[in-house]
N, C-alpha and C positions, 0 to 999 in steps of 0.2 A: 544299152549294152554295157556289160561289165568290162571295162578296158583292162587289157593285160598289163600295159606299161603305165602304172600309176606312179605317184611320187613316192620314192623309196623312203624319204624322210619320215613319212607317216608310220612306216613299219618299225624302224629302229634307228634312233639317232646315232648310237654307237657304231653300228655296222655301216650306216651311211657315211659317217665321219671317217671310218676306216677306209672305205672305198675312195673318198676324196684324198686322203693321205697317201694311199697307194698309187693314185693317179699322179700325184706330185712326185712320189718316189720313183715312178716309172720314168718321168722326165729326167730326174737327177741321175739315175743310174744309166739311162741311155746316153746322157752327155758324158758321164765318166767312162762308159764303154768306148767312146770315141777318143777322149783325151788321154786315157790311161791305157797304154798298149801292153800291159802285162797280160800273161796268159796263165791259165791253171788247168792242168790235165788236157792240154791241147786246145782249149777254148778261151776266148777273151774273158778276163777275170770278172768283169761286171755283168756278163750275160746272165749268170744264175740269179743275182739279186734283181735284175731287170725282169726276168721271167717270173720270179716269185711275186714281184710287185704287181705285174699284170694279172697273174692268176688270183692273188688275194683280192685285188680290186674287183674282178668279175664275180668271185665267190661271195664276197661280202655284200656287193650291190644286189646280187640275186637273192640272198637271204633277207636283206633289208626289205626288198619288195615283197617277198613271200610272207614275211611276218606282218606286212601291212594288211594282209587278207584275213588275219585272225582277229577275232573280236577283242575289244578292250586292250589290255596290256599283256596278253598271253605270250609266254616264252620270253618276256622282256629280260629277265635275269640271264637266261640262257644265251641270248644275243650278246649281252655285255660280256659274258664269260668268253664267248668265242672271239669277240673283238680284242679283248685283252690278251688272250692266248696267242692270237695271230700277230699282234704287235710285238710280243716277246720273240716269237719265231723269226719275224723279219729283222728285228734288231740284231739277233745273233747272226743271221745270214749276211747282213750288210757289214757287221763288225768283223766277221771272219774274212770277208772279201777285202776289207780295208787292210787287214793284216797280211793278205796275200796267201791265205791258207784255205783249205776246204772247210765247209761247214758240216757237211754230211759224211758219215763214216770216217771221221778223222780221229785216229788214235795216236797221233804223234806226241801228245803230252797229256798229263792228267787234266790240264785246263781244257784242252780240246775235247777230251772224252766227256768231261762234265757238261760242257756246252751241248754236245750232241745228245747226251742223256736228257737234258732239259728240253731240247727240241722234240725228242721222241715222246716225252711225257705230255707236252702241250698238244701235240698232234693227236695222240690217243684220246685226250680229253675233248678236243675239238670233234673228233670222230664220234665219240659217245654223245656229245651235245647235238650233233647233226642227226644221230639216230633218234634222240628225244624229239627233235623238231619233226622228223618224218612220222613218228608215231602220233604226234599231236595232229598232224594233217590227215592221217588215216582215219582219225576219229571225227574230224570236222565234217559237217554236212551243210548243205545249202549253198547258194550262190551259183555262179556260172559253172555248169558241169564240165565244159571243155577245159577251161582254165584250171579248175580244181583237179581234173585228171592229169593235166600237164604238170602241175606242181607236185602232186603225189609221186607220179612216175619219175619225174626229174630227180626228186630227192632219193628215190630208191636206186635208180641207175647211178646217180652221183655217189651213193654209198658203195656201190660195186667198184667204181673207180677208185674211191678212197681206200677200199680194202686191198687193192693191188699194192698200196704202200707197205702193207705187212709182208708181202712177198719180197719187196726190195730189201727190207730189213733182214729177212730170213736168208736172202741171197748174199747179203753183205755188200750190196752195191746195186747199181741199175743195170750193168752189163751182164749178159749171160754168155759164158764161153770165153770171154777175154776180160782183162782188167778194165776198170772204168777209165774213160779217156779214149784217145784215138780219133780216127776220122768220124765225122758226124754230119748230119743234115744241117745246113746253115741255120743259124739262130736257135732252133730248138735243140740242136746238138745230138739228136737221136743217132745211135750208132749205125754206121753203114757197113760194118764188118761182122756184127754179132747181134744177138737178141738184146732188146732194150725194154725193160719193164716200165720205164717212164711213159711209154706210149699209151698203154691201157689206163694208167693212172691219170694222165692228162685228158684223154678223150672222155673217160667216164665222168670225171668231175665236171666237165663243161656241159654235160647234159642239163645242168642247172640253168643254163642260158638257152640251149638249143630247143628244148621241148616247150618252154613257155613262149619263145619266139615263134615256134610252129603254131601254137594256139592262136597267137596274135595274127599270123598270116592267114590262118583259116577263118578267123573272124572277119578279116578284110575281104575275103572272097564273097561273103554275103550269105544270109540265111536262105535266100531264094534259090541258091545253087547247092548249098550243103546244109542239111538240117542238123540239129544239135547232136542227134544220135550218130550220124555219119562222121561229124567232126570228132566226137569222142573216140570212135573206133579208129579213125585215122591216127589220132594221137597215140592210142594204145599200140597200133601196129608199128608206128615209128619208134616208140619206146622199146618194144621188143627187139626191133632190128638194131637199134642203138646199143642195147645191152648185149645182143649177140655179137656185134662188132667189137665191143670192149673185150668180151671173152675171146674172140678170135685173135685179136692182135696180142693179147696177153699170152695165149697159148702159143702163138708164133714166136714170141720173145722167149718163152720158157724152153723152146726147142733150139735156142741159140741162133735164130734166123733173123736177119735184118728186115726191117719193114719193107724196104724197096727191092728185096731179092726173095720174094716168096717162091716156095717150091710148088710142085704140082698138087700136093695134098692141101696146102694152104689156099691155093687158087680154087680148088674144087670146093673147099668149105665156104670160101667167099661167094662162089657162084651159087651154091645151095642157099646161102643166106639171102642173096639178091633175088633169086627165083621165088623163095618163100615169101619175102617181103612184097614182091610184085604181085604174086598170087593173092596174098591177103588184101592188098589195096584194091585189086581188081574185084575181089569179092565184096568189099565195102561199096564200091561204086556201082556194082550191079544191083545192089539193094536200094539204090536211090529211087524215089518215086518219079514216075514219068510226068513231066509238066503237062498240064492240060492245054490243049490247042483250041483256038477260037473256032 
């Protein structure tokens, strides 16, 4: 069996090293969040660097593993490019936190504007590099069909989540209907009084981990219970549902509605998504061959 969770270091040492560095950064920023009681926009000052450390760690580890599935040294330079760009991004976020000022959407001084412009440029380039990796996987053939489908779909859904970042820029912040800041869900900080575009951005990007882990879970079920075709279809249904949920929470945010206070229209859309997903999964399971009896 082709295992899903292989050694990420075989895929890309730069991305693997970045994941390790961000794990260390997560520990440091978590400690700083405890010992430094300063706040920024109503949230602990070091929560943003902590969240970005964790997010970059998961993103780079997932990409390192994905690149391990490509033959030879495919996309090696692209991986290094992403690693360097994300290091620069995180350095600015940590540096601005140390100064006690915002890193994103900060126009308080020419220096702050320049730093935010650099961050914007690096993220656009990371986005384009991720597009290149996704296109490379769409051309790749062979290997375990289930894992291959999970990787391709994870990259595509992840790009949908990354694309929500452009809406944040167009909106001039993450909150819709109120200024950034104010009451939020603990740790993540998502607004409890208005729409928050960070939700779709966060959920979509972490398809990079969720869908490959689903493929791993399906492999653990065993081929005697689910054949390859069924597992591929389950991954496809899950990816469609995941993408639908990203669109749903982004639509909810654009309407200025907090995640935890959905209106009847949002609940109806969520119900339709759940019913459609359940129906599709039931259809996959109905097509399973009936085991022979002695």
